[in-house]
C-alpha positions, 0 to 999 in steps of 0.5 A, a space after each residue: 148827795 143826800 140820803 134822798 136822793 140815794 132812796 130814791 135812785 133805789 126805789 127807781 133803780 128796782 122799779 126800771 129793773 127790766 130796761 136793759 142795759 139801765 145804768 146807774 151812776 153818780 152825776 154832781 148832787 144825783 145821780 144819772 139813768 142811762 140807756 146804752 150811755 145817753 142821759 134818760 133821768 137822775 134822781 137830783 134835788 129831791 126828785 125823780 127827774 125825765 130828761 128834756 131838751 128845750 130850748 137849747 137847754 136840758 130842763 128835768 122835769 119832776 115825776 110825781 113820788 108815786 109813779 117812783 113805785 110802779 113799774 109798769 107806768 115808770 118803765 113806759 115813761 123811761 122808754 119814751 123818753 128815752 125813745 125821743 132822746 135817742 133821736 135827739 142829736 144834742 142829747 149824745 153830744 159830746 159838748 162840756 157846756 151844757 146849761 141845765 135847769 130843773 122845774 120846780 120839785 110838785 108837792 101833793 
C-alpha cells in the first residue's frame, strides 16, 4: 500500500462521511469501503474504484479523481453502486475464489 492509496482513502472517507454504516478497511494493496459488510468500492492502484460484477468477474472501475472531492456526487455514485450490489447474491458470497480485474486508470 502506498501513500497514494492512503491519500485517496482519506479524501474519499471525508466525502462519504454522511454514508451510514461506512467502514474503511485495509485490503490487498489498498483500502476497501464497506456498507453493512458489503464491499462497494476500493482505494486501489492509484484511484478510487467502484466495484462492479460483470460476466462472472469483479471489476473495479475508476472514478474521475475530481469526483472524490465532490461529496454530493461521490455519495450518489457510492449509494447507487451499493444498491445494485446489495441485490447481487454474488456480492455477499463467502467464496474465496474470486477473480479481480480493474480498468486502467484514466489520465486527464
